[in-house]
C-alpha positions in Angstrom: 36.0 -119.2 101.4 37.6 -121.1 104.1 35.8 -120.5 107.4 34.0 -118.0 109.6 33.9 -117.1 113.2 30.9 -115.7 115.0 30.4 -113.3 117.9 27.3 -111.5 119.2 27.6 -108.6 116.7 29.6 -109.8 113.8 30.6 -112.7 111.6 34.3 -112.8 110.4 34.9 -114.5 107.0 38.3 -116.0 106.3 39.7 -117.3 103.1 43.0 -118.4 101.4 44.5 -115.9 99.0 45.4 -118.0 96.0 45.5 -115.1 93.5 48.7 -113.2 92.7 47.4 -110.1 90.8 44.3 -109.0 92.6 43.6 -105.3 93.3 40.8 -106.1 95.7 38.6 -108.8 96.9 34.9 -108.3 96.2 32.8 -109.7 99.1 29.2 -110.6 98.2 26.4 -111.8 100.5 22.9 -113.1 100.1 20.3 -113.8 102.7 19.2 -117.4 102.7 20.3 -120.0 100.1 18.0 -118.8 97.3 18.5 -115.0 97.5 20.5 -112.8 95.2 24.1 -111.9 95.9 24.8 -108.3 96.7 28.2 -106.6 96.9 28.8 -105.6 100.6 32.4 -104.7 100.7 35.8 -104.5 98.9 38.7 -105.9 100.9 42.3 -104.8 99.9 44.7 -107.0 98.0 46.2 -109.8 100.0 43.5 -109.7 102.6 42.5 -113.0 104.1 39.5 -112.0 106.2 36.6 -109.6 106.5 34.4 -108.8 109.5 30.7 -108.5 108.6 29.0 -106.6 111.4 25.7 -106.2 109.6 24.3 -109.6 110.5 21.5 -110.9 112.7 21.4 -114.1 114.8 19.3 -116.9 113.4 19.5 -115.7 109.8 21.3 -117.8 107.2 23.8 -115.9 105.0 25.8 -117.1 102.0 28.9 -115.4 100.9 31.3 -115.4 97.9 34.6 -113.8 97.7 36.2 -112.9 94.3 39.6 -111.6 93.5 39.2 -108.5 91.4 41.4 -106.7 89.0 41.2 -103.0 88.2 38.5 -103.1 85.4 36.2 -105.3 87.6 36.7 -102.9 90.5 35.7 -99.9 88.4 32.6 -101.6 87.2 31.6 -102.4 90.7 32.1 -98.8 91.8 29.9 -97.6 88.8 27.2 -100.0 90.0 27.4 -98.6 93.6 27.1 -95.0 92.3 24.0 -95.8 90.2 22.4 -97.6 93.2 23.2 -94.5 95.4 21.6 -92.2 92.9 18.6 -94.5 92.6 18.2 -94.3 96.4 18.5 -90.5 96.3 15.8 -90.4 93.7 13.5 -92.4 96.1 13.8 -89.9 98.9 10.5 -88.3 99.7 10.7 -84.5 99.0 9.1 -84.0 102.5 12.3 -85.4 104.0 14.3 -82.8 102.1 12.0 -80.0 103.4 10.5 -79.3 100.0 11.3 -79.9 96.3 14.8 -80.7 95.3 16.7 -77.6 94.1 17.1 -77.5 90.3 20.9 -77.4 90.4 21.1 -80.6 92.6 18.5 -82.3 90.4 20.4 -81.5 87.2 23.7 -82.8 88.8 22.1 -86.0 89.9 20.2 -86.5 86.6 23.2 -86.0 84.4 25.4 -88.1 86.6 23.0 -91.0 86.5 22.5 -90.5 82.7 26.3 -90.6 82.2 26.8 -93.7 84.3 23.9 -95.4 82.7 25.1 -94.8 79.1 28.6 -95.8 80.1 27.5 -99.1 81.7 25.2 -99.9 78.7 28.1 -99.3 76.3 30.4 -101.5 78.3 27.7 -104.2 78.4 27.3 -104.2 74.6 31.1 -104.2 74.2 31.5 -107.2 76.5 28.7 -109.1 74.8 30.3 -108.6 71.4 33.9 -109.2 72.7 33.1 -112.5 74.4 30.8 -114.7 72.2 31.5 -117.7 74.6 32.2 -115.8 77.9 34.1 -117.4 80.8 32.5 -117.3 84.2 34.5 -114.1 85.0 33.2 -112.4 81.8 29.7 -113.5 82.6 30.0 -111.9 86.0 31.2 -108.6 84.4 28.4 -108.7 81.9 25.9 -109.3 84.8 27.3 -106.3 86.8 27.2 -103.9 83.8 23.7 -105.1 82.8 22.4 -104.6 86.3 24.1 -101.1 86.5 22.5 -99.8 83.3 19.1 -101.2 84.2 19.2 -99.5 87.7 20.3 -96.3 86.0 17.5 -96.5 83.5 15.0 -97.0 86.4 16.6 -94.0 88.2 16.3 -91.8 85.1 12.6 -92.7 84.7 12.0 -92.0 88.4 13.8 -88.7 88.2 11.9 -87.6 85.1 8.6 -88.7 86.7 9.4 -86.7 89.7 10.3 -83.5 87.8 8.6 -81.7 85.0 11.7 -79.7 84.0 15.4 -80.0 83.5 
């Protein structure tokens, strides 16, 4: 990353595009210097900046920007879907006005199950395909591993919240 500019309600990151074959740029942020990076956005190919409007004055943020190719982009989307389903699972049924309808529950459950099994399979394939992984391969393995773990947690939460399928 090259630089940033700051205004009252946003921080704009800028970087130099040194890649020639990216499909997107993955933008990650962590709060503080010892936090965990979280994907906050995907910028289009050839982008050189990103405005982050979800910042607070006086808080330290660290960013990293990665050029992504299609397979990495798809894994990140899978991760986001599992996180979304995990959040849906945590919604209090009082907020929904009562129990979740069985059809919606089944849709969410089987979607999470599919994404979890797929991300677990990709993790295993990557681990066996790259005995000495590069930094990029390590990053893919980390994303897939996080995805199936979140999915497994979501499945347990869904099953714990329902007594039938």
